[in-house]
DRENDO-1510 file (C-alpha; in Angstrom, 1 decimal, always signed):
<recs>
REC; n; res; u; v; w
REC; 1; MET; +0.0; -0.1; +0.1 .
REC; 2; THR; +1.3; +3.5; -1.0 .
REC; 3; LEU; +0.5; +6.4; +1.1 .
REC; 4; LYS; +0.1; +8.5; -2.1 .
REC; 5; SER; -2.9; +6.3; -2.8 .
REC; 6; TYR; -4.3; +5.5; +0.6 .
REC; 7; SER; -7.9; +5.2; +1.6 .
REC; 8; PHE; -9.3; +4.6; +5.0 .
REC; 9; SER; -9.1; +0.8; +4.4 .
REC; 10; ASN; -8.1; -1.8; +6.6 .
REC; 11; GLY; -4.6; -1.7; +5.3 .
REC; 12; PHE; -4.5; +2.1; +6.3 .
REC; 13; GLN; -6.0; +1.4; +9.6 .
REC; 14; ASP; -3.0; -1.0; +10.1 .
REC; 15; LEU; -0.5; +1.9; +9.6 .
REC; 16; VAL; -2.6; +4.0; +12.2 .
REC; 17; LEU; -2.7; +1.2; +14.8 .
REC; 18; GLY; +1.0; +0.5; +14.2 .
REC; 19; SER; +1.7; +4.1; +14.7 .
REC; 20; MET; -0.3; +4.1; +18.0 .
REC; 21; LEU; +2.0; +1.1; +19.1 .
REC; 22; LEU; +5.3; +2.3; +18.0 .
REC; 23; ASP; +5.6; +6.1; +17.4 .
REC; 24; PRO; +6.0; +7.8; +20.6 .
REC; 25; VAL; +4.2; +11.1; +19.6 .
REC; 26; PHE; +1.6; +9.7; +17.5 .
REC; 27; LEU; -1.1; +9.7; +20.2 .
REC; 28; VAL; +0.2; +13.0; +21.7 .
REC; 29; GLU; -0.7; +14.7; +18.3 .
REC; 30; CYS; -3.5; +12.5; +17.1 .
REC; 31; ARG; -5.4; +11.7; +20.3 .
REC; 32; GLU; -8.2; +14.1; +19.7 .
REC; 33; ALA; -9.2; +12.7; +16.5 .
REC; 34; LEU; -9.2; +9.1; +17.3 .
REC; 35; ARG; -11.8; +6.7; +18.9 .
REC; 36; ALA; -11.6; +2.8; +19.1 .
REC; 37; SER; -14.9; +2.7; +17.4 .
REC; 38; TYR; -13.7; +4.4; +14.4 .
REC; 39; PHE; -11.6; +1.1; +13.4 .
REC; 40; ILE; -13.4; -1.4; +11.1 .
REC; 41; LYS; -12.0; -4.7; +12.7 .
REC; 42; ASP; -13.1; -5.8; +16.0 .
REC; 43; SER; -9.4; -6.8; +16.8 .
REC; 44; HIS; -8.4; -3.0; +15.9 .
REC; 45; GLN; -11.0; -1.7; +18.2 .
REC; 46; ILE; -10.0; -3.7; +21.1 .
REC; 47; ILE; -6.3; -2.8; +20.7 .
REC; 48; ALA; -7.0; +0.8; +20.1 .
REC; 49; GLY; -9.2; +0.7; +23.1 .
REC; 50; VAL; -6.4; -0.4; +25.3 .
REC; 51; LEU; -4.0; +2.0; +23.9 .
REC; 52; LEU; -6.3; +5.1; +24.1 .
REC; 53; ASP; -7.4; +4.1; +27.7 .
REC; 54; TYR; -3.7; +3.7; +28.8 .
REC; 55; PHE; -3.0; +7.3; +27.1 .
REC; 56; ASP; -5.7; +8.9; +28.8 .
REC; 57; ARG; -4.7; +7.8; +32.3 .
REC; 58; PHE; -0.8; +8.2; +31.8 .
REC; 59; ARG; -0.4; +10.5; +28.9 .
REC; 60; GLY; +2.0; +8.3; +27.3 .
REC; 61; LYS; +2.5; +5.3; +25.2 .
REC; 62; PRO; +2.3; +1.8; +27.0 .
REC; 63; GLY; +4.9; -0.9; +26.4 .
REC; 64; LYS; +4.3; -4.3; +24.5 .
REC; 65; GLU; +4.0; -6.2; +27.8 .
REC; 66; VAL; +1.6; -3.7; +29.2 .
REC; 67; VAL; -0.7; -4.1; +26.1 .
REC; 68; CYS; -0.5; -7.9; +26.1 .
REC; 69; GLU; -1.3; -8.0; +29.8 .
REC; 70; SER; -4.1; -5.5; +29.3 .
REC; 71; LEU; -5.6; -7.4; +26.7 .
REC; 72; ARG; -5.3; -10.8; +28.8 .
REC; 73; GLN; -7.1; -9.2; +31.4 .
REC; 74; ARG; -10.1; -8.0; +29.2 .
REC; 75; ALA; -10.2; -11.8; +27.8 .
REC; 76; VAL; -10.8; -12.9; +31.4 .
REC; 77; LYS; -13.1; -10.1; +32.3 .
REC; 78; SER; -15.3; -10.5; +29.1 .
REC; 79; ALA; -15.0; -14.3; +29.0 .
REC; 80; TRP; -13.5; -14.3; +25.5 .
REC; 81; PRO; -13.3; -17.5; +23.9 .
REC; 82; LYS; -9.6; -18.9; +23.7 .
REC; 83; GLU; -9.5; -18.7; +20.1 .
REC; 84; ASP; -10.5; -14.8; +20.2 .
REC; 85; GLU; -7.8; -14.2; +22.9 .
REC; 86; THR; -5.3; -16.0; +20.7 .
REC; 87; ARG; -6.4; -14.0; +17.4 .
REC; 88; ILE; -6.2; -10.7; +19.1 .
REC; 89; LEU; -2.6; -11.3; +20.5 .
REC; 90; GLU; -1.5; -12.6; +17.2 .
REC; 91; GLU; -2.7; -9.6; +15.6 .
REC; 92; LEU; -0.9; -7.4; +18.1 .
REC; 93; THR; +2.4; -9.4; +17.4 .
REC; 94; ARG; +1.8; -8.6; +13.7 .
REC; 95; LEU; +1.6; -5.0; +14.0 .
REC; 96; TYR; +4.7; -4.8; +16.2 .
REC; 97; GLU; +6.5; -6.7; +13.5 .
REC; 98; SER; +5.3; -4.2; +10.7 .
REC; 99; PRO; +6.5; -0.8; +12.0 .
REC; 100; THR; +5.8; +2.2; +9.7 .
REC; 101; GLU; +8.9; +3.5; +8.0 .
REC; 102; GLU; +10.2; +6.6; +9.8 .
REC; 103; HIS; +10.0; +8.9; +6.8 .
REC; 104; GLN; +6.0; +8.0; +6.7 .
REC; 105; SER; +5.2; +8.6; +10.2 .
REC; 106; ALA; +4.5; +12.2; +9.7 .
REC; 107; VAL; +2.5; +11.8; +7.0 .
REC; 108; VAL; +0.4; +8.8; +8.5 .
REC; 109; ARG; -0.1; +11.2; +11.7 .
REC; 110; GLN; -1.4; +13.8; +9.2 .
REC; 111; MET; -3.6; +11.3; +7.5 .
REC; 112; ALA; -4.9; +9.8; +10.8 .
REC; 113; VAL; -6.2; +13.2; +11.8 .
REC; 114; GLN; -8.3; +13.1; +8.4 .
REC; 115; PHE; -9.4; +9.7; +9.1 .
REC; 116; GLY; -10.6; +10.5; +12.6 .
REC; 117; ARG; -12.5; +13.5; +11.2 .
REC; 118; HIS; -14.0; +11.3; +8.3 .
REC; 119; GLN; -15.0; +8.6; +11.0 .
REC; 120; ALA; -16.4; +11.2; +13.3 .
REC; 121; VAL; -18.5; +12.7; +10.3 .
REC; 122; LYS; -19.9; +9.2; +9.5 .
REC; 123; GLU; -20.9; +8.7; +13.0 .
REC; 124; ALA; -22.6; +12.1; +13.3 .
REC; 125; ILE; -24.8; +11.5; +10.0 .
REC; 126; LEU; -25.6; +8.1; +11.3 .
REC; 127; ARG; -26.9; +9.5; +14.7 .
REC; 128; SER; -28.4; +12.5; +12.7 .
REC; 129; VAL; -30.5; +10.1; +10.7 .
REC; 130; GLU; -31.8; +8.4; +14.0 .
REC; 131; LEU; -32.7; +11.7; +15.3 .
REC; 132; VAL; -34.7; +12.8; +12.3 .
REC; 133; ASP; -36.5; +9.2; +12.2 .
REC; 134; ALA; -37.3; +9.8; +15.8 .
REC; 135; ALA; -38.7; +13.3; +15.1 .
REC; 136; ASP; -41.0; +12.0; +12.2 .
REC; 137; ARG; -42.3; +9.3; +14.6 .
REC; 138; ASP; -43.4; +12.0; +17.3 .
REC; 139; PRO; -43.2; +15.3; +15.6 .
REC; 140; ASP; -44.9; +17.0; +19.1 .
REC; 141; ARG; -41.8; +16.2; +21.0 .
REC; 142; ALA; -39.3; +16.4; +18.0 .
REC; 143; ASP; -36.1; +18.1; +19.0 .
REC; 144; LEU; -33.4; +18.3; +16.3 .
REC; 145; SER; -30.9; +20.6; +18.1 .
REC; 146; PRO; -28.5; +18.0; +18.6 .
REC; 147; VAL; -28.0; +17.2; +14.7 .
REC; 148; VAL; -26.2; +20.6; +14.4 .
REC; 149; SER; -24.0; +20.5; +17.3 .
REC; 150; LEU; -23.2; +16.8; +16.3 .
REC; 151; LEU; -22.1; +17.7; +12.9 .
REC; 152; GLN; -20.1; +20.9; +14.1 .
REC; 153; SER; -18.3; +18.9; +16.5 .
REC; 154; ALA; -17.6; +16.2; +14.0 .
REC; 155; LEU; -16.1; +18.7; +11.4 .
REC; 156; GLY; -13.9; +20.3; +14.1 .
REC; 157; VAL; -12.1; +17.0; +15.1 .
REC; 158; GLY; -8.4; +17.6; +14.9 .
REC; 159; GLN; -8.5; +21.2; +13.9 .
REC; 160; SER; -7.1; +22.6; +17.1 .
REC; 161; LYS; -3.1; +22.7; +16.8 .
REC; 162; HIS; -2.4; +26.0; +18.6 .
REC; 163; LEU; +0.0; +25.9; +21.4 .
REC; 164; GLY; -0.1; +29.5; +22.6 .
REC; 165; VAL; +2.5; +32.1; +22.8 .
REC; 166; ASN; +5.9; +31.8; +24.7 .
REC; 167; LEU; +6.5; +35.5; +25.9 .
REC; 168; PHE; +10.5; +34.9; +25.7 .
REC; 169; GLU; +10.1; +34.1; +22.1 .
REC; 170; HIS; +8.9; +37.7; +21.2 .
REC; 171; LEU; +10.9; +40.0; +23.6 .
REC; 172; GLY; +12.7; +41.4; +20.8 .
REC; 173; ASP; +9.5; +42.1; +18.8 .
REC; 174; ILE; +6.3; +41.7; +20.5 .
REC; 175; SER; +4.5; +42.5; +17.1 .
REC; 176; THR; +5.0; +38.8; +16.0 .
REC; 177; VAL; +2.6; +37.7; +19.0 .
REC; 178; SER; -0.4; +39.0; +17.0 .
REC; 179; GLU; +0.5; +37.2; +13.8 .
REC; 180; GLY; -2.5; +35.3; +12.3 .
REC; 181; ASP; -4.7; +37.6; +14.5 .
REC; 182; PRO; -7.3; +39.3; +12.4 .
REC; 183; ALA; -8.1; +41.9; +15.3 .
REC; 184; ALA; -4.5; +42.9; +15.4 .
REC; 185; ASP; -4.1; +43.6; +11.7 .
REC; 186; PRO; -4.5; +47.2; +11.1 .
REC; 187; ARG; -5.6; +46.1; +7.4 .
REC; 188; SER; -8.8; +44.5; +8.9 .
REC; 189; ARG; -9.7; +47.3; +10.9 .
REC; 190; VAL; -12.8; +49.5; +9.5 .
REC; 191; ALA; -13.5; +52.9; +10.3 .
REC; 192; THR; -16.8; +53.8; +11.6 .
REC; 193; GLY; -16.9; +57.4; +10.2 .
REC; 194; PHE; -17.1; +59.0; +13.3 .
REC; 195; ARG; -13.8; +60.6; +14.1 .
REC; 196; ARG; -14.1; +60.6; +18.0 .
REC; 197; LEU; -15.2; +57.0; +18.1 .
REC; 198; ASP; -12.5; +55.9; +15.5 .
REC; 199; SER; -9.8; +57.7; +17.9 .
REC; 200; TYR; -11.1; +55.5; +20.7 .
REC; 201; LEU; -10.8; +52.3; +18.5 .
REC; 202; ASP; -7.4; +53.1; +17.3 .
REC; 203; GLY; -8.9; +53.4; +13.9 .
REC; 204; GLY; -12.0; +51.2; +13.8 .
REC; 205; LEU; -13.4; +47.7; +14.8 .
REC; 206; GLY; -10.9; +45.0; +13.9 .
REC; 207; GLY; -11.1; +41.8; +12.2 .
REC; 208; GLY; -12.9; +39.2; +14.3 .
REC; 209; GLU; -14.2; +41.8; +16.6 .
REC; 210; LEU; -18.0; +42.2; +16.9 .
REC; 211; GLY; -19.6; +45.5; +17.8 .
REC; 212; PHE; -23.3; +46.0; +18.9 .
REC; 213; VAL; -25.5; +49.2; +18.8 .
REC; 214; LEU; -28.0; +49.1; +21.6 .
REC; 215; GLY; -31.2; +51.4; +21.3 .
REC; 216; GLN; -35.2; +51.7; +21.2 .
REC; 217; SER; -37.2; +50.7; +18.5 .
REC; 218; GLY; -37.4; +53.2; +15.9 .
REC; 219; ARG; -34.6; +55.3; +17.1 .
REC; 220; GLY; -31.9; +54.6; +14.7 .
REC; 221; LYS; -30.4; +51.1; +15.1 .
REC; 222; SER; -30.6; +50.3; +11.5 .
REC; 223; MET; -29.8; +53.7; +10.6 .
REC; 224; MET; -26.6; +53.4; +12.5 .
REC; 225; LEU; -25.7; +50.0; +10.9 .
REC; 226; ILE; -26.4; +51.9; +7.5 .
REC; 227; ASN; -23.9; +54.5; +8.2 .
REC; 228; LEU; -21.3; +51.9; +9.4 .
REC; 229; ALA; -21.8; +50.0; +6.2 .
REC; 230; ALA; -21.5; +53.4; +4.1 .
REC; 231; SER; -18.6; +54.4; +5.8 .
REC; 232; ALA; -16.6; +50.9; +4.9 .
REC; 233; ILE; -17.8; +51.0; +1.3 .
REC; 234; MET; -16.2; +54.5; +0.9 .
REC; 235; GLN; -13.2; +53.0; +2.3 .
REC; 236; GLY; -13.1; +50.6; -0.4 .
REC; 237; LYS; -14.1; +47.6; +1.8 .
REC; 238; SER; -16.3; +44.8; +0.4 .
REC; 239; VAL; -19.4; +44.8; +2.6 .
REC; 240; VAL; -22.1; +41.9; +3.0 .
REC; 241; TYR; -25.3; +43.1; +4.7 .
REC; 242; PHE; -27.7; +40.8; +6.0 .
REC; 243; THR; -31.1; +42.5; +6.7 .
REC; 244; LEU; -34.1; +40.5; +8.6 .
REC; 245; GLU; -36.3; +43.4; +8.7 .
REC; 246; LEU; -35.8; +45.9; +5.9 .
REC; 247; ARG; -36.2; +44.8; +2.2 .
REC; 248; PRO; -32.8; +45.1; +0.1 .
REC; 249; TYR; -34.6; +48.0; -1.7 .
REC; 250; ASP; -34.7; +49.9; +1.2 .
REC; 251; VAL; -31.4; +49.1; +2.5 .
REC; 252; VAL; -29.6; +50.0; -0.9 .
REC; 253; SER; -31.8; +53.4; -1.1 .
REC; 254; ARG; -30.6; +54.4; +2.2 .
REC; 255; VAL; -26.9; +53.6; +1.7 .
REC; 256; LEU; -26.7; +55.4; -1.4 .
REC; 257; ALA; -28.7; +58.2; +0.1 .
REC; 258; ARG; -25.8; +58.4; +3.0 .
REC; 259; MET; -23.1; +58.3; +0.5 .
REC; 260; THR; -24.5; +61.0; -1.8 .
REC; 261; ARG; -26.1; +63.2; +0.8 .
REC; 262; CYS; -29.4; +62.9; -1.3 .
REC; 263; THR; -32.6; +62.3; +0.1 .
REC; 264; ILE; -34.0; +58.6; +0.1 .
REC; 265; LYS; -36.8; +59.9; -1.9 .
REC; 266; GLN; -34.4; +61.4; -4.5 .
REC; 267; VAL; -32.5; +58.2; -4.9 .
REC; 268; GLN; -35.9; +56.3; -5.0 .
REC; 269; THR; -37.2; +58.2; -7.8 .
REC; 270; ASN; -33.8; +58.8; -9.6 .
REC; 271; ASP; -33.9; +62.6; -9.2 .
REC; 272; ALA; -31.5; +64.6; -11.1 .
REC; 273; ALA; -29.7; +65.5; -7.8 .
REC; 274; TYR; -28.7; +61.8; -7.5 .
REC; 275; THR; -28.2; +60.7; -11.0 .
REC; 276; ARG; -25.6; +63.3; -11.6 .
REC; 277; LEU; -23.5; +61.9; -8.7 .
REC; 278; VAL; -23.8; +58.1; -10.2 .
REC; 279; PRO; -20.5; +58.4; -12.3 .
REC; 280; SER; -18.7; +59.5; -9.2 .
REC; 281; LEU; -20.0; +56.5; -7.5 .
REC; 282; GLU; -18.7; +54.3; -10.3 .
REC; 283; ARG; -15.2; +55.8; -10.1 .
REC; 284; MET; -15.0; +55.0; -6.5 .
REC; 285; PRO; -11.7; +52.8; -5.8 .
REC; 286; GLY; -11.8; +49.8; -3.9 .
REC; 287; ALA; -13.9; +46.6; -3.7 .
REC; 288; LYS; -17.0; +48.2; -5.2 .
REC; 289; THR; -19.1; +45.3; -3.4 .
REC; 290; PHE; -22.1; +46.1; -1.1 .
REC; 291; GLN; -23.9; +42.9; -1.0 .
REC; 292; VAL; -27.4; +42.8; +0.6 .
REC; 293; VAL; -29.0; +39.5; +1.6 .
REC; 294; HIS; -32.4; +39.5; +3.1 .
REC; 295; PHE; -33.6; +36.7; +5.3 .
REC; 296; PRO; -37.0; +36.3; +6.9 .
REC; 297; PRO; -36.3; +36.0; +10.9 .
REC; 298; SER; -37.7; +32.2; +10.6 .
REC; 299; ARG; -34.8; +31.3; +8.6 .
REC; 300; ALA; -32.0; +33.5; +9.8 .
REC; 301; THR; -29.3; +31.2; +11.6 .
REC; 302; SER; -25.6; +31.5; +11.5 .
REC; 303; ILE; -25.5; +28.3; +9.5 .
REC; 304; MET; -27.7; +30.0; +6.7 .
REC; 305; LEU; -25.3; +33.3; +6.9 .
REC; 306; ARG; -22.4; +31.0; +6.7 .
REC; 307; SER; -23.5; +29.2; +3.6 .
REC; 308; THR; -24.3; +32.3; +1.8 .
REC; 309; LEU; -20.9; +33.7; +2.3 .
REC; 310; ALA; -19.4; +30.6; +1.2 .
REC; 311; ARG; -21.5; +30.6; -2.0 .
REC; 312; LEU; -20.4; +34.5; -2.6 .
REC; 313; ASP; -16.9; +33.5; -2.3 .
REC; 314; SER; -17.1; +30.3; -4.6 .
REC; 315; LEU; -19.4; +31.6; -7.2 .
REC; 316; ARG; -18.6; +35.6; -7.1 .
REC; 317; GLY; -15.2; +35.8; -5.4 .
REC; 318; VAL; -16.8; +37.9; -2.7 .
REC; 319; ARG; -15.1; +37.8; +0.6 .
REC; 320; PRO; -16.4; +40.4; +3.3 .
REC; 321; GLY; -14.1; +43.3; +4.8 .
REC; 322; LEU; -17.0; +44.0; +6.8 .
REC; 323; LEU; -20.3; +41.9; +8.0 .
REC; 324; VAL; -23.5; +43.7; +9.1 .
REC; 325; VAL; -26.3; +41.8; +10.5 .
REC; 326; ASP; -29.5; +44.0; +11.1 .
REC; 327; TYR; -30.2; +42.6; +13.5 .
REC; 328; LEU; -29.4; +39.7; +16.0 .
REC; 329; ASP; -32.6; +39.7; +18.0 .
REC; 330; GLU; -34.2; +38.5; +14.9 .
REC; 331; MET; -31.9; +35.6; +14.4 .
REC; 332; ARG; -32.6; +31.9; +15.5 .
REC; 333; SER; -30.0; +29.7; +17.1 .
REC; 334; SER; -28.6; +27.0; +14.5 .
REC; 335; SER; -29.6; +24.4; +17.1 .
REC; 336; SER; -33.2; +25.2; +16.8 .
REC; 337; GLN; -33.7; +25.7; +20.3 .
REC; 338; PRO; -37.2; +27.1; +21.3 .
REC; 339; ARG; -37.4; +30.7; +22.5 .
REC; 340; ASP; -38.7; +30.0; +26.0 .
REC; 341; ASP; -37.8; +31.6; +29.2 .
REC; 342; GLU; -35.7; +28.5; +30.4 .
REC; 343; ASN; -32.9; +28.8; +27.5 .
REC; 344; ILE; -33.4; +32.1; +25.8 .
REC; 345; TYR; -30.4; +33.5; +27.8 .
REC; 346; HIS; -28.1; +30.8; +26.6 .
REC; 347; VAL; -29.8; +30.9; +22.8 .
REC; 348; TYR; -28.7; +34.5; +22.3 .
REC; 349; GLY; -25.2; +34.1; +23.8 .
REC; 350; THR; -24.8; +31.1; +21.5 .
REC; 351; ILE; -25.9; +33.2; +18.5 .
REC; 352; THR; -23.5; +36.0; +19.5 .
REC; 353; SER; -20.6; +33.2; +19.7 .
REC; 354; GLU; -21.6; +32.2; +16.4 .
REC; 355; LEU; -21.3; +35.8; +14.9 .
REC; 356; ILE; -17.8; +36.1; +16.3 .
REC; 357; ASP; -16.8; +32.8; +14.9 .
REC; 358; LEU; -18.1; +34.1; +11.3 .
REC; 359; GLY; -16.1; +37.1; +11.8 .
REC; 360; ASN; -12.9; +35.3; +12.8 .
REC; 361; THR; -13.6; +32.9; +9.7 .
REC; 362; TYR; -13.3; +35.6; +7.3 .
REC; 363; GLY; -11.0; +38.0; +9.4 .
REC; 364; CYS; -13.5; +40.9; +9.1 .
REC; 365; PRO; -15.4; +43.1; +11.7 .
REC; 366; VAL; -19.1; +42.2; +12.7 .
REC; 367; TRP; -21.5; +45.1; +13.4 .
REC; 368; THR; -25.0; +44.2; +14.8 .
REC; 369; ALA; -27.7; +45.7; +16.9 .
REC; 370; SER; -30.1; +44.8; +19.7 .
REC; 371; GLN; -33.2; +46.2; +21.5 .
REC; 372; VAL; -33.5; +47.4; +24.9 .
REC; 373; THR; -35.8; +45.6; +27.3 .
REC; 374; ARG; -39.2; +46.9; +28.0 .
REC; 375; ASP; -38.2; +49.2; +31.1 .
REC; 376; GLY; -35.5; +50.6; +28.8 .
REC; 377; TYR; -38.0; +52.4; +26.8 .
REC; 378; GLY; -38.2; +56.0; +27.7 .
REC; 379; ASN; -34.6; +55.7; +29.1 .
REC; 380; ASP; -32.6; +58.5; +27.6 .
REC; 381; ASP; -29.2; +57.0; +28.7 .
REC; 382; PRO; -29.4; +53.3; +28.6 .
REC; 383; ASN; -26.7; +51.0; +30.0 .
REC; 384; MET; -25.8; +47.4; +29.3 .
REC; 385; SER; -28.5; +46.0; +31.9 .
REC; 386; LYS; -31.2; +47.2; +29.6 .
REC; 387; ILE; -30.2; +44.8; +26.6 .
REC; 388; SER; -33.1; +42.7; +25.5 .
REC; 389; ARG; -33.1; +39.0; +26.1 .
REC; 390; SER; -29.6; +38.1; +27.1 .
REC; 391; ILE; -26.8; +40.2; +28.9 .
REC; 392; GLN; -24.5; +37.5; +27.2 .
REC; 393; LYS; -24.9; +39.4; +23.9 .
REC; 394; VAL; -22.8; +42.5; +25.4 .
REC; 395; GLU; -20.6; +40.4; +27.7 .
REC; 396; LYS; -19.4; +38.8; +24.5 .
REC; 397; ALA; -19.0; +41.8; +22.3 .
REC; 398; ASP; -15.8; +43.8; +21.8 .
REC; 399; VAL; -17.5; +47.1; +21.5 .
REC; 400; VAL; -21.1; +48.2; +22.7 .
REC; 401; LEU; -22.7; +51.4; +21.8 .
REC; 402; ALA; -25.8; +52.9; +22.8 .
REC; 403; LEU; -28.1; +55.5; +21.1 .
REC; 404; CYS; -29.2; +57.8; +23.4 .
REC; 405; GLN; -31.8; +60.7; +22.9 .
REC; 406; THR; -34.0; +62.9; +25.2 .
REC; 407; ASP; -37.3; +64.0; +23.8 .
REC; 408; ASP; -35.7; +67.4; +23.3 .
REC; 409; GLU; -32.8; +66.1; +21.3 .
REC; 410; LEU; -35.5; +63.9; +19.4 .
REC; 411; GLU; -37.2; +67.5; +18.4 .
REC; 412; LYS; -33.9; +68.8; +17.5 .
REC; 413; GLN; -32.7; +65.9; +15.4 .
REC; 414; ALA; -29.8; +65.4; +17.7 .
REC; 415; MET; -28.6; +62.2; +19.5 .
REC; 416; ARG; -25.7; +60.8; +21.5 .
REC; 417; LEU; -23.8; +57.9; +21.0 .
REC; 418; LYS; -22.4; +56.5; +24.4 .
REC; 419; VAL; -19.7; +54.0; +24.4 .
REC; 420; LEU; -21.0; +51.3; +26.9 .
REC; 421; LYS; -18.1; +48.9; +26.5 .
REC; 422; MET; -14.7; +48.8; +24.5 .
REC; 423; ARG; -12.4; +46.0; +25.2 .
REC; 424; ARG; -9.6; +47.8; +23.3 .
REC; 425; GLY; -9.1; +50.9; +24.9 .
REC; 426; HIS; -11.4; +51.0; +28.1 .
REC; 427; ARG; -13.2; +54.4; +26.9 .
REC; 428; ASP; -16.3; +53.5; +28.5 .
REC; 429; ASN; -18.9; +56.1; +29.1 .
REC; 430; GLN; -17.7; +58.5; +26.5 .
REC; 431; TYR; -20.1; +60.3; +24.3 .
REC; 432; VAL; -20.1; +61.2; +20.4 .
REC; 433; ARG; -22.7; +64.0; +19.7 .
REC; 434; LEU; -24.5; +63.4; +16.5 .
REC; 435; ASN; -27.0; +65.2; +14.1 .
REC; 436; VAL; -29.8; +63.2; +12.6 .
REC; 437; ASP; -31.3; +63.5; +9.3 .
REC; 438; PHE; -33.7; +60.7; +8.8 .
REC; 439; SER; -34.5; +61.9; +5.2 .
REC; 440; ARG; -31.0; +61.1; +4.2 .
REC; 441; ALA; -30.2; +58.1; +6.7 .
REC; 442; MET; -27.5; +60.2; +7.8 .
REC; 443; LEU; -25.7; +60.4; +11.1 .
REC; 444; SER; -23.1; +63.2; +11.2 .
REC; 445; GLU; -20.7; +63.8; +14.1 .
REC; 446; VAL; -20.9; +67.3; +15.7 .
REC; 447; VAL; -17.5; +68.7; +16.2 .
REC; 448; THR; -17.0; +70.4; +19.2 .
REC; 449; LYS; -14.5; +73.1; +20.2 .
REC; 450; GLU; -12.6; +70.3; +22.1 .
REC; 451; ASP; -12.3; +68.3; +18.8 .
REC; 452; GLN; -11.0; +71.5; +17.1 .
REC; 453; SER; -8.4; +71.9; +19.5 .
REC; 454; CYS; -7.1; +68.6; +19.4 .
REC; 455; ALA; -7.0; +68.6; +15.5 .
REC; 456; GLY; -5.2; +71.9; +15.8 .
</recs>
């Protein structure tokens, strides 16, 4: 058997089991990916079970005599027929006498992880079929939530190879610590377009970071997300905007109004004030991608979002420089858990983690929004305790902004953007004053004398 043309056959499984017996680092690198049940032959399963049990207890590879004695003890305990005990011990001897060549060991270790993942997925699919069949037999008590977690867990087998960072290896240049971290890469940061806020954020929200906009219904959450998206487009970033409430037509017309400073009506009616600016939009540098995807809330899960992003990448070559989800409260958990009082706290925590994972996958920032609680309505200066449904949302977020507005400010079309949380910079409880123009979907920063003096 050649490794170049291997399959997950008995012959390949011989190589894996032989490596488990003889290669001192094999189980250290591959333990996470292997289970005794993944092997086809019963003798392989029994020998693998002994090796894995020993490794889990002592974090090392047992010697031949230890393995033989363990097998003999199992034979007695399980009352194996004598011929089965003899057959398994002969199989063990054969494996010890057929060592993997040294130059093949590293390749076998790599393939063993693929084998483990492959077998884990097979087991997950078979278990999922059982769950679906059970749901068909009793729809009223059906719970398919384990299906997603089973498959996600299986696909993650063998993926974690990160061993962390040793401070003393980076004393000369600590910037190397952040290699591979999208949030630390300045190229992944996307400015918000609000100068004071961007100064707090060291240039903007970073790749893999999650930002929340907190506010009352009808007070500008979607408009803030529109402004953040428009700012990213004008920076030449590729933006993917998932909308769960507004239709794509409304989102596009608002973004264009914000970018051109025309009214939304002028954009929607192709007024001359807008059409004369179209050539300048066409000449904009950068990605020229603002992809708006609408999902009804009943279908909006992180798996659907991830699937859409994968299709955009493969079919159109679109990879987001910024993700916007308008907005998280309307999403469902990928595990299909019911939204009842018992688990709603954890459901929205899980959805938040799933959005963060999306940002990490694509190395881009993610902005979303959330409602305030019922008792947060009428509060012109909300805090994080007023977030609707689950405090886990803001606990996991990197940046949390609240839209603050008194009745007087509403009448004057003014607003304050309050920084409730900022993981980088710790500039909590700072304010950015804004002017509001709903007709243009525009939030513009009020430049204070302090800002002018700082600029000078």
